[in-house]
C-alpha positions in Angstrom: 0.2 0.0 -0.1 2.7 2.2 0.9 4.5 1.7 -2.5 1.3 2.5 -4.4 0.9 5.6 -2.7 4.2 6.8 -2.9 4.1 6.0 -6.7 0.8 8.0 -6.9 2.5 11.0 -5.1 5.5 11.0 -7.7 3.0 10.9 -10.3 0.8 13.7 -9.3 4.1 15.9 -8.5 5.4 15.0 -11.9 2.2 15.9 -13.8 2.1 18.9 -11.8 5.7 20.1 -12.7 5.1 19.2 -16.5 1.7 21.3 -16.3 3.4 24.4 -14.9 6.7 24.2 -16.9 4.3 24.0 -20.1 1.8 27.0 -18.9 5.0 28.9 -18.2 6.6 28.5 -21.8 3.2 29.6 -23.0 3.0 32.8 -21.3 6.7 33.6 -21.3 8.0 35.6 -24.1 9.0 33.8 -27.3 12.4 32.0 -26.9 14.0 28.9 -28.6 12.6 26.2 -26.4 9.1 27.6 -26.7 9.2 28.0 -30.4 10.7 24.3 -30.9 7.9 22.8 -28.8 5.1 25.0 -29.7 3.0 22.1 -31.1 3.1 20.2 -27.8 2.7 23.3 -25.9 -0.3 24.4 -27.7 -1.7 20.9 -27.6 -1.6 20.8 -23.7 -2.7 24.4 -23.3 -5.5 25.0 -25.7 -8.4 25.0 -25.0 -8.6 24.0 -21.3 -5.5 25.9 -19.9 -5.4 29.1 -22.0 -3.8 32.0 -20.2 -4.2 35.7 -20.9 -4.0 39.1 -19.5 -7.5 40.2 -19.7 -7.9 40.4 -15.9 -5.6 43.1 -15.6 -6.4 44.8 -19.2 -10.1 43.6 -19.9 -11.4 44.0 -23.5 -14.9 44.7 -23.1 -17.4 43.3 -25.6 -18.2 45.6 -28.3 -21.2 43.5 -29.8 -24.1 41.5 -28.5 -24.2 37.8 -29.8 -26.8 35.5 -29.5 -25.9 32.0 -30.3 -28.7 29.6 -31.2 -28.7 25.7 -32.4 -31.1 23.8 -34.1 -30.8 20.0 -34.5 -31.8 17.1 -37.5 -32.4 13.8 -37.2 -32.7 11.4 -39.9 -35.0 8.5 -39.3 -34.3 4.9 -40.4 -37.0 5.4 -43.3 -35.0 8.5 -44.5 -37.3 11.2 -43.6 -35.6 14.1 -41.9 -36.6 16.1 -38.8 -35.3 19.3 -38.1 -36.0 21.2 -34.6 -36.8 25.0 -34.1 -33.9 27.2 -32.8 -32.6 26.9 -29.3 -31.1 30.0 -27.8 -27.7 28.8 -26.2 -26.8 32.4 -25.1 -30.0 32.7 -23.3 -29.4 29.8 -21.2 -26.1 31.2 -20.1 -27.6 34.8 -19.5 -30.6 33.3 -17.3 -27.8 31.1 -15.4 -25.6 34.2 -14.7 -28.3 37.0 -14.2 -29.2 36.2 -10.6 -26.7 34.2 -9.6 -24.0 36.2 -7.2 -21.2 33.6 -8.0 -21.8 32.6 -11.5 -19.5 29.8 -12.7 -16.6 30.5 -15.0 -18.2 28.0 -17.4 -21.7 29.7 -17.6 -20.0 33.1 -18.2 -17.3 32.2 -20.8 -17.2 28.9 -22.3 -19.7 29.3 -25.2 -18.4 33.0 -25.8 -14.7 32.0 -25.9 -15.4 28.9 -27.9 -16.9 31.5 -30.5 -14.3 34.1 -30.2 -11.8 31.0 -30.9 -13.7 29.8 -33.6 -13.8 33.3 -35.2 -9.9 33.6 -34.7 -9.1 30.2 -36.1 -11.4 29.5 -39.0 -12.5 33.1 -40.1 -15.4 33.6 -42.3 -15.5 30.3 -44.6 -15.8 27.8 -41.8 -12.9 25.9 -43.2 -10.2 24.8 -40.5 -6.8 25.0 -42.2 -4.9 23.8 -39.0 -5.2 21.1 -36.4 -6.3 23.8 -34.1 -8.9 24.9 -36.4 -10.1 21.3 -36.2 -10.1 21.0 -32.5 -11.9 24.4 -31.9 -14.5 23.6 -34.5 -15.2 20.3 -32.7 -14.9 21.9 -29.3 -17.6 24.6 -30.4 -19.9 21.7 -31.9 -19.7 19.5 -28.8 -20.4 22.3 -26.4 -23.6 23.2 -28.4 -24.5 19.4 -28.8 -24.2 18.7 -25.1 -26.4 22.0 -24.0 -29.1 21.1 -26.5 -29.0 17.6 -25.3 -29.4 18.7 -21.7 -31.9 21.2 -21.9 -34.0 19.9 -24.9 -33.7 16.5 -25.1 -35.0 14.2 -28.1 -32.5 12.4 -30.5 -30.6 14.1 -33.2 -27.4 13.3 -35.3 -26.7 16.8 -36.9 -26.6 20.4 -35.4 -26.1 24.0 -36.9 -25.5 27.1 -35.4 -26.8 30.6 -36.1 -24.9 33.8 -34.4 -26.6 36.9 -34.5 -24.1 39.9 -33.8 -25.5 43.3 -33.0 -22.8 46.2 -32.1 -23.3 47.8 -29.0 -23.6 51.9 -29.2 -21.2 54.0 -27.6 -22.2 55.3 -24.1 -24.9 57.9 -24.1 -25.7 57.5 -27.9 -29.3 57.2 -27.1 -29.5 59.6 -24.4 -31.3 62.9 -24.2 -34.5 62.1 -25.9 -32.4 61.1 -29.1 -33.3 58.2 -30.9 -30.8 55.3 -30.7 -28.8 55.1 -34.3 -29.5 52.1 -36.4 -26.8 49.5 -36.1 -26.7 46.8 -38.5 -27.1 43.2 -37.4 -25.2 40.5 -38.8 -26.8 36.9 -38.9 -24.6 33.9 -39.7 -25.5 30.5 -40.2 -22.7 28.0 -39.9 -22.8 24.5 -42.0 -24.5 21.4 -40.4 -22.2 19.4 -38.4 -22.4 15.6 -38.0 -22.5 14.7 -34.3 -22.6 11.6 -32.2 -26.2 10.5 -31.7 -27.7 12.4 -28.7 -30.8 11.9 -26.8 -31.3 8.1 -28.0 -31.5 6.3 -24.4 
């Protein structure tokens, strides 16, 4: 029993040291070690352990985004059933609004997944790197899991719709002046196949 406990402690310490070292290389200025092992570092850090300085220099949102999902199921007889849109962002807002201690997951997971998707895939939804494929799967899996948790029902494909509305400057609609028209952008992502959900 003592040898097993000792081995477990050594293993945990080794994993902790490796984790701290890889995260340090990620946040440190570029150097020969971080450049040589950048693929290994990025594979470990993204998307779970990503680090940034926004706590000290926050970058406030300049747009409101509503991310919705709909699902599709192909029955054995070949008929296709498409659901209505389900507001994923609304679920996050509802869970945050009256919660004095909202979780990081509730506040940021979907929003950060979409930001990473934009940075990695741009406007044509075509991944051009392993990270792009990973981010696409990450966003797809978040959406599929949330739809399955809140709506239920079997489905095998999912599509996202992102409605983006710019936030006006402070006081733009004050003093009785009408709010200026702000263009709303609606983007439909392609249908993505997912592992069958809601079949149990």
